[in-house]
C-alpha positions, 0 to 999 in steps of 0.5 A: 281694314283695306288701305283706304281711310275713313273721312273722319280718320283723314280729318284727324290725321291732317287736322282739317274739318269734314266740311273742307274734306267734302268741299275738296272731294266735290272740287276733285270730282268736278276736275278742279285740281288739274284732273279729269272731272268724273262723269258725276261731277260733269253732270252736277255742273251741268245741272247747276248751270241749267238751274241758274238758267231756269232761275234767270228766265223765271225772273225775266218772265215775271218781270215781263208779266208785271210790266204787261199788267202795269201797261194794261192797267194804265191803259184801262185807267186812261180809258184806252182800249187795246187795238183790235186783233187781226182775227176778225179780218178774215184771215184764219190760222191756216192762211186765207179764210 
C-alpha cells in the first residue's frame, strides 16, 4: 500500500466521523484553510453562487407575475380596461410607418 490512507482509516485513527472528513475536504478544496482553492472548488463555488442568483431571480419573476395578474384582474372587476397600445398610432417597429 502507498503512503496514503483511506478515508475510513483516517476516521478511525483521528476519531472523527466520515461526514466531518468530507466536510473538511470540501472546505479545503475551496481554499477555506488559508490555502489556494483548487480549480474544482472555485468552479463549485461559482456554480452555487449562480444557482442562488437563479433562485432569487425566479422568485422575483414569480412575484412580479402574480402582481401583474392581480392588477389585471382588479382592473377587469372594476370595469376598467387597459390603456390602448401605441401599435395602432402609425409607428412601426422599424421607426416611422
